[in-house]
VORONU-754819 format. One record per residue (C-alpha): residue number from 1; residue in one letter; x negated, y, z. Coordinates in Angstrom, 3 decimals, always signed. Example, Ala and Ser with C-alpha at 12.3 -4.5 7.8 and 13.67 -1.06 7.14 Angstrom:
num;residuo;east;north;up
1;a;-12.300;-4.500;+7.800
2;s;-13.670;-1.060;+7.140
END
This chain:
num;residuo;east;north;up
1;m;-19.026;+72.681;-45.666
2;g;-22.060;+70.478;-47.285
3;l;-22.775;+67.439;-47.653
4;i;-23.170;+65.120;-44.843
5;g;-25.404;+61.803;-44.805
6;i;-24.889;+59.038;-42.612
7;v;-27.435;+56.253;-42.350
8;g;-25.880;+52.952;-41.590
9;g;-22.675;+51.351;-43.060
10;g;-21.650;+49.122;-39.972
11;v;-18.067;+49.513;-38.727
12;v;-19.182;+53.416;-36.424
13;g;-20.584;+54.407;-40.034
14;l;-17.774;+53.760;-41.974
15;c;-15.289;+55.100;-39.623
16;a;-17.209;+58.251;-38.982
17;g;-17.312;+58.815;-42.719
18;l;-13.621;+58.612;-42.731
19;d;-13.352;+60.872;-40.291
20;l;-15.691;+63.344;-41.464
21;l;-13.983;+63.335;-44.999
22;e;-10.218;+63.673;-43.597
23;a;-11.892;+66.793;-41.772
24;g;-12.736;+68.586;-45.148
25;h;-16.518;+67.342;-45.353
26;g;-18.507;+66.319;-48.358
27;v;-19.968;+62.310;-47.466
28;v;-22.813;+59.975;-48.840
29;l;-23.035;+56.643;-46.540
30;v;-26.452;+54.869;-47.173
31;d;-26.555;+51.637;-46.306
32;d;-28.865;+48.740;-47.072
33;d;-26.639;+45.623;-45.939
34;p;-25.516;+43.947;-49.242
35;r;-25.092;+40.715;-47.887
36;a;-22.884;+42.155;-44.447
37;q;-25.493;+40.548;-42.280
38;a;-24.729;+43.381;-39.409
39;p;-23.576;+42.815;-35.929
40;s;-20.569;+44.721;-37.183
41;w;-19.357;+42.146;-39.752
42;g;-20.288;+39.013;-37.225
43;n;-18.946;+39.558;-34.088
44;a;-16.036;+38.203;-32.133
45;g;-13.587;+40.576;-33.845
46;h;-12.271;+41.319;-30.173
47;v;-11.488;+44.847;-29.242
48;a;-12.689;+45.229;-25.732
49;t;-10.574;+47.599;-23.882
50;e;-11.252;+45.838;-20.676
51;q;-14.797;+46.564;-20.456
52;v;-14.842;+49.821;-18.926
53;e;-17.649;+48.841;-16.167
54;p;-20.787;+48.644;-17.536
55;l;-22.980;+45.901;-17.833
56;a;-25.858;+47.776;-16.016
57;s;-24.172;+47.033;-12.519
58;l;-25.998;+45.700;-9.321
59;e;-23.508;+42.451;-10.046
60;s;-24.586;+41.482;-13.317
61;l;-28.120;+41.704;-12.207
62;r;-27.423;+39.550;-9.247
63;s;-25.917;+37.045;-11.737
64;v;-28.943;+36.942;-13.765
65;p;-30.498;+33.423;-12.340
66;g;-27.160;+31.723;-13.116
67;r;-26.762;+32.527;-16.440
68;l;-30.175;+31.856;-17.706
69;f;-30.171;+29.619;-21.379
70;t;-32.596;+27.161;-19.399
71;r;-30.252;+26.183;-16.986
72;g;-27.734;+25.822;-19.440
73;g;-26.364;+29.482;-19.729
74;p;-25.732;+32.293;-22.320
75;l;-29.056;+34.818;-21.501
76;a;-32.279;+34.554;-22.494
77;f;-35.511;+36.153;-22.592
78;p;-37.935;+34.973;-25.188
79;p;-41.619;+34.712;-23.608
80;g;-43.314;+35.866;-26.711
81;a;-40.774;+39.117;-26.530
82;i;-42.038;+39.852;-23.151
83;a;-43.472;+43.208;-23.796
84;r;-40.237;+44.204;-25.255
85;w;-37.511;+43.293;-22.550
86;m;-39.730;+44.023;-19.435
87;p;-39.943;+47.964;-20.344
88;f;-35.609;+47.552;-20.775
89;g;-35.674;+45.320;-17.580
90;m;-36.758;+47.761;-15.565
91;r;-34.802;+50.819;-17.064
92;l;-31.600;+48.164;-16.576
93;l;-32.637;+47.940;-13.162
94;a;-32.794;+51.918;-12.435
95;a;-29.928;+52.375;-14.435
96;s;-27.482;+49.459;-12.293
97;a;-28.177;+52.092;-8.992
98;p;-24.345;+52.329;-7.239
99;a;-24.461;+56.174;-8.316
100;r;-25.354;+55.456;-12.165
101;f;-22.858;+52.703;-12.115
102;r;-20.183;+55.007;-11.145
103;a;-20.905;+57.531;-13.329
104;g;-21.192;+54.978;-16.370
105;c;-17.879;+53.517;-15.305
106;a;-16.426;+57.398;-15.314
107;a;-18.200;+58.533;-18.665
108;m;-16.461;+55.118;-20.456
109;r;-13.240;+55.153;-18.666
110;p;-11.704;+58.031;-21.131
111;l;-13.224;+56.690;-24.342
112;m;-11.661;+53.020;-23.364
113;a;-8.598;+54.478;-23.026
114;q;-8.801;+56.125;-26.229
115;a;-10.336;+53.068;-28.133
116;l;-7.204;+51.110;-29.290
117;p;-5.117;+53.867;-29.995
118;a;-7.466;+55.055;-32.395
119;w;-8.012;+51.655;-34.241
120;q;-4.120;+51.927;-34.199
121;a;-4.131;+54.970;-36.174
122;r;-7.346;+53.439;-38.237
123;v;-5.381;+50.360;-39.624
124;a;-2.471;+52.458;-39.752
125;a;-3.993;+55.082;-42.155
126;l;-6.093;+52.473;-44.415
127;g;-2.005;+50.954;-44.892
128;q;-3.139;+47.466;-43.088
129;p;-1.886;+47.632;-39.910
130;g;-1.774;+43.492;-40.111
131;l;-5.916;+44.258;-39.666
132;l;-5.353;+44.577;-36.203
133;r;-3.469;+41.871;-33.831
134;n;-2.254;+43.338;-30.141
135;d;-2.156;+39.898;-28.381
136;g;-4.386;+40.575;-26.231
137;h;-6.799;+37.400;-24.802
138;f;-7.592;+35.024;-22.778
139;v;-10.388;+33.923;-20.089
140;l;-10.562;+30.141;-18.806
141;w;-12.310;+28.135;-16.982
142;q;-12.927;+24.449;-16.291
143;d;-13.463;+24.526;-12.638
144;a;-10.934;+25.302;-10.193
145;a;-13.256;+27.078;-7.567
146;a;-15.124;+28.898;-10.307
147;a;-11.398;+29.643;-12.054
148;q;-10.380;+31.515;-8.150
149;a;-13.370;+33.182;-8.207
150;g;-13.069;+34.920;-11.887
151;q;-9.293;+35.456;-11.457
152;a;-9.923;+37.697;-8.369
153;a;-13.203;+39.056;-9.891
154;w;-10.955;+40.591;-12.988
155;e;-8.380;+41.486;-10.931
156;a;-10.745;+43.756;-8.573
157;a;-12.671;+45.179;-11.559
158;d;-11.491;+48.772;-13.750
159;t;-10.058;+47.445;-16.473
160;g;-8.825;+50.601;-17.968
161;t;-5.938;+50.276;-19.711
162;a;-5.897;+46.662;-19.970
163;t;-3.993;+44.784;-17.830
164;v;-4.767;+41.423;-16.653
165;r;-2.499;+38.340;-14.776
166;a;-2.259;+34.853;-14.040
167;a;-1.545;+32.585;-17.446
168;t;+1.626;+31.352;-16.723
169;a;+2.699;+27.444;-17.337
170;p;+3.542;+27.867;-21.172
171;d;+0.035;+29.709;-21.523
172;l;-1.771;+26.917;-19.422
173;a;+0.143;+24.594;-21.881
174;r;-1.540;+26.333;-24.770
175;l;-4.682;+26.568;-23.852
176;s;-5.034;+22.904;-22.747
177;a;-3.663;+21.803;-25.818
178;l;-7.202;+23.021;-27.848
179;t;-9.303;+21.213;-25.483
180;t;-9.781;+17.754;-24.217
181;r;-11.466;+19.027;-21.152
182;p;-8.458;+19.604;-18.288
183;v;-8.149;+23.661;-17.916
184;a;-8.433;+24.692;-13.798
185;g;-7.101;+28.357;-14.891
186;a;-7.080;+31.343;-17.013
187;v;-6.094;+34.720;-17.272
188;h;-4.490;+36.798;-20.058
189;f;-5.100;+40.402;-21.031
190;s;-2.887;+42.640;-22.241
191;g;-4.003;+45.763;-24.062
192;t;-6.634;+44.595;-25.821
193;a;-6.835;+43.262;-29.485
194;q;-8.333;+41.495;-32.330
195;i;-9.560;+42.078;-36.002
196;a;-7.667;+39.927;-37.829
197;d;-10.675;+39.223;-40.689
198;l;-14.097;+40.978;-40.470
199;g;-14.363;+40.856;-44.264
200;e;-10.983;+42.295;-44.718
201;l;-11.790;+45.467;-42.679
202;r;-15.545;+45.911;-44.285
203;t;-13.271;+46.144;-48.012
204;a;-10.914;+47.968;-47.083
205;l;-13.113;+50.723;-44.703
206;r;-15.501;+50.765;-47.974
207;a;-12.618;+51.357;-50.773
208;a;-10.947;+54.091;-48.086
209;f;-14.527;+55.773;-48.217
210;v;-14.895;+55.591;-51.819
211;r;-10.932;+56.473;-52.584
212;s;-11.216;+59.302;-50.300
213;g;-14.218;+60.983;-52.065
214;g;-17.167;+59.582;-50.093
215;t;-20.570;+58.194;-52.292
216;l;-22.026;+55.004;-51.537
217;v;-25.781;+54.615;-51.719
218;d;-26.966;+51.029;-51.400
219;e;-30.290;+51.372;-50.379
220;k;-32.457;+51.563;-47.418
221;a;-33.163;+55.079;-46.310
222;a;-36.052;+56.674;-44.740
223;l;-35.810;+60.019;-42.752
224;v;-38.501;+62.808;-42.466
225;p;-39.139;+66.342;-41.077
226;d;-38.452;+68.838;-43.876
227;r;-41.690;+70.608;-44.460
228;d;-40.190;+73.536;-46.477
229;r;-37.944;+74.593;-43.243
230;t;-38.291;+74.051;-39.632
231;r;-35.997;+71.979;-37.610
232;i;-34.763;+70.297;-40.050
233;v;-34.677;+66.235;-41.226
234;r;-33.580;+64.857;-44.552
235;i;-32.645;+61.209;-46.252
236;a;-35.646;+60.014;-48.555
237;g;-34.555;+57.796;-51.070
238;r;-34.464;+57.083;-54.407
239;a;-30.647;+58.476;-55.192
240;p;-30.287;+62.128;-56.475
241;v;-27.353;+62.714;-54.665
242;l;-29.809;+62.250;-50.934
243;d;-31.937;+65.632;-52.404
244;a;-28.128;+67.391;-51.402
245;v;-27.672;+66.363;-47.692
246;d;-26.907;+69.545;-45.878
247;r;-26.553;+67.332;-42.255
248;v;-27.573;+63.559;-41.053
249;l;-26.024;+61.159;-39.379
250;v;-28.005;+58.250;-37.920
251;c;-25.520;+55.638;-37.051
252;a;-28.142;+52.224;-38.351
253;g;-27.904;+50.258;-35.342
254;i;-30.960;+48.255;-34.313
255;r;-32.532;+50.326;-37.145
256;s;-31.840;+53.706;-35.420
257;r;-34.691;+52.844;-32.862
258;a;-37.351;+53.289;-35.580
259;l;-35.561;+56.385;-37.395
260;m;-35.385;+58.287;-34.428
261;e;-38.339;+57.724;-32.274
262;g;-40.259;+58.753;-35.742
263;l;-38.487;+61.988;-35.359
264;g;-39.890;+62.277;-31.904
265;h;-36.655;+61.109;-29.742
266;a;-37.195;+58.427;-27.119
267;v;-34.238;+55.730;-27.831
268;p;-35.834;+52.483;-25.078
269;m;-33.325;+50.361;-27.147
270;i;-33.640;+46.186;-27.403
271;a;-32.135;+43.979;-29.906
272;e;-29.467;+41.983;-28.085
273;r;-29.345;+39.129;-30.376
274;g;-26.174;+36.937;-30.377
275;y;-25.438;+33.877;-32.431
276;h;-22.126;+32.523;-33.454
277;v;-21.344;+29.450;-35.865
278;r;-18.124;+29.516;-38.051
279;a;-16.035;+26.622;-39.336
280;k;-13.294;+26.716;-42.202
281;v;-9.671;+25.703;-40.465
282;e;-6.487;+24.295;-42.086
283;d;-3.100;+25.109;-40.470
284;g;-2.699;+23.172;-37.335
285;e;-5.833;+22.459;-36.652
286;w;-6.077;+26.034;-34.615
287;p;-3.166;+27.947;-34.579
288;a;-3.274;+31.057;-36.256
289;d;-1.124;+33.245;-33.556
290;m;-4.071;+32.478;-30.966
291;p;-5.578;+35.768;-29.552
292;p;-9.677;+35.062;-28.805
293;v;-10.483;+32.534;-26.068
294;v;-13.009;+33.112;-23.654
295;f;-14.377;+29.753;-22.461
296;e;-16.432;+31.449;-19.470
297;e;-18.462;+28.819;-17.603
298;r;-19.984;+28.384;-21.157
299;g;-20.278;+32.095;-21.911
300;m;-18.598;+31.521;-24.997
301;i;-15.827;+33.470;-27.011
302;v;-13.281;+31.202;-29.598
303;t;-11.543;+33.334;-32.395
304;r;-9.606;+32.592;-35.260
305;y;-9.675;+34.723;-38.203
306;r;-7.511;+34.122;-41.175
307;t;-9.400;+31.093;-42.433
308;c;-11.907;+30.117;-40.152
309;v;-12.448;+29.933;-36.500
310;q;-15.613;+31.143;-34.885
311;a;-17.507;+30.772;-31.694
312;a;-19.868;+33.533;-30.754
313;s;-22.267;+33.741;-27.509
314;f;-25.812;+34.223;-26.221
315;v;-27.500;+37.602;-24.877
316;e;-31.400;+37.329;-26.197
317;l;-33.227;+39.805;-25.860
318;g;-35.994;+40.581;-27.755
319;d;-37.415;+41.299;-31.195
320;p;-34.891;+42.402;-33.897
321;d;-37.146;+40.730;-36.350
322;a;-38.030;+37.678;-34.638
323;p;-36.867;+33.880;-36.465
324;a;-33.598;+32.777;-34.747
325;d;-34.229;+30.534;-32.029
326;p;-31.795;+26.843;-33.637
327;r;-31.066;+25.697;-30.174
328;k;-28.951;+28.708;-29.884
329;w;-26.159;+27.470;-32.719
330;e;-27.157;+23.832;-31.708
331;r;-25.613;+24.564;-27.984
332;l;-22.488;+26.388;-29.449
333;e;-22.102;+23.435;-31.759
334;t;-22.432;+21.013;-28.487
335;h;-20.075;+23.219;-26.825
336;i;-17.510;+22.724;-29.219
337;a;-17.548;+19.013;-29.196
338;q;-18.040;+18.584;-25.467
339;l;-15.023;+20.745;-25.239
340;g;-13.063;+18.807;-27.903
341;l;-12.340;+21.825;-30.161
342;p;-9.857;+21.348;-33.068
343;v;-13.037;+22.460;-35.059
344;a;-15.030;+20.842;-37.574
345;g;-18.326;+21.223;-39.502
346;p;-19.573;+22.052;-41.606
347;f;-20.683;+25.311;-39.834
348;a;-21.804;+28.389;-41.019
349;r;-24.553;+29.646;-38.676
350;w;-25.414;+33.562;-38.195
351;m;-27.311;+35.515;-35.798
352;g;-27.818;+39.972;-35.245
353;c;-28.513;+42.257;-32.943
354;r;-26.752;+44.415;-30.794
355;p;-28.278;+47.920;-30.564
356;t;-28.235;+48.118;-26.785
357;l;-29.643;+50.972;-24.266
358;p;-30.702;+50.081;-20.760
359;d;-27.997;+51.863;-19.285
360;y;-25.256;+50.200;-21.898
361;l;-23.920;+53.374;-22.957
362;p;-23.722;+54.641;-26.092
363;a;-25.627;+57.624;-27.650
364;i;-23.878;+59.920;-29.272
365;g;-25.089;+63.641;-29.788
366;r;-26.937;+66.060;-31.460
367;s;-30.563;+66.269;-31.470
368;a;-32.311;+69.072;-29.713
369;r;-35.731;+68.710;-31.819
370;l;-34.343;+69.098;-35.535
371;d;-30.994;+71.400;-35.871
372;n;-28.989;+69.416;-38.619
373;l;-29.503;+65.602;-37.145
374;f;-26.576;+64.032;-35.202
375;y;-26.371;+60.455;-34.081
376;a;-24.156;+57.619;-32.730
377;f;-25.362;+53.931;-32.018
378;g;-26.916;+51.927;-29.256
379;h;-22.593;+50.817;-28.362
380;q;-24.411;+47.143;-27.308
381;h;-21.152;+44.702;-27.070
382;l;-19.088;+47.531;-27.729
383;g;-19.222;+48.897;-31.458
384;l;-16.357;+47.022;-33.260
385;t;-14.187;+48.739;-29.821
386;l;-15.444;+52.363;-29.959
387;a;-16.210;+52.296;-33.973
388;p;-13.163;+54.918;-34.376
389;i;-12.814;+56.925;-31.269
390;t;-16.404;+57.353;-31.914
391;a;-15.836;+58.722;-35.360
392;r;-13.209;+61.205;-33.983
393;l;-15.974;+62.614;-31.149
394;v;-18.598;+62.796;-33.968
395;a;-15.802;+64.739;-36.526
396;d;-15.531;+67.263;-33.532
397;m;-19.277;+67.280;-33.123
398;i;-20.110;+68.409;-36.189
399;g;-17.140;+70.134;-36.791
400;d;-18.041;+72.370;-34.113
401;t;-15.091;+71.589;-32.128
402;a;-15.785;+69.101;-29.568
403;q;-14.915;+69.631;-25.798
404;a;-17.519;+71.533;-23.967
405;g;-19.279;+68.216;-21.872
406;a;-17.881;+65.562;-23.234
407;l;-20.768;+64.083;-24.928
408;a;-23.040;+64.680;-21.960
409;p;-23.717;+61.468;-20.545
410;f;-24.340;+60.051;-24.274
411;d;-27.430;+62.539;-24.880
412;l;-30.318;+61.052;-25.337
413;a;-31.748;+62.976;-23.171
414;r;-31.092;+61.189;-20.583
415;f;-34.260;+58.682;-21.643
416;a;-36.758;+61.885;-22.217
END
């Protein structure tokens, strides 16, 4: 079948590598993230099957003024990055037209319906079903009017296979025990899930990849057209095994843009920079069985992992290589203090870049320019959620068994 080279060892790349190995392909995975700083390993751990509706919508655009960082919200447009977010914003505006929004929902609905079953199958294959917790998640409000409006909005939204209900009295008691601020209302989602520990997930995926016959190459990859063959791309690197690669799959997150544009593809992707703080937790401080909790008015999601509690927030549209903004971490720590959450420092701080396309759909497909080039990136907030089902689609695509038209909504040709 030839050797497939995957560029990018995040959760999408690793899941794709495992599916391709299971389909009988030889696979080498090239990754230059030894410290596991990619968004795959710093996110909220939430398998967000409820997010069927793309964020490219008129409703999202109307909410922008109230969500700005300068007004206490989670959305930031750094002035120094205007050359990046202004063109992205114009494309986002066009992608938010009602017809395109409906098309986006139609494209995402089947992916999201298969996302949780695909995760259940993947952790079972890893022999670690405990990595996936199927307890849903909570969204809570501390203002009564906001709670009423928020619950109504979620009940009216297309949440796919996930279901939402008003929190019960025992639910509200559990949530109220977390915070010194009154809880005015909350909803509970079923049919969503959580990864119990992202570090353990990475270790398990990498170990399974090697155990299944895959080769890991820890270095930075470059893609170059092969001068000896027309319409072919190869991976340039120091590892001799890369010379044997026959087909290339790009799963490099935000770095995919430079790789693909260097080969002539239009990729209007921006870095959605997110921030988190983590603190070690002892038993009894934050319940080990508490599912993720979204504090909606603060734009913050709090997740209990095996040995720590993490608070995550912010959508900062900008340069992936710009220094982190410490005000974001400071605000997260202020939220924790103001809410009286049972989480004490010292806090470990992290910032990572979600790879986001203006229609908030991923890019999954085969290059029309280079015969042996495939890609799967741009999953924005849903990279963790969609990794195993994306891997299945990629394996079908490379194996020429994909259903006709299944990937059309995700083809990069939509930006040509």
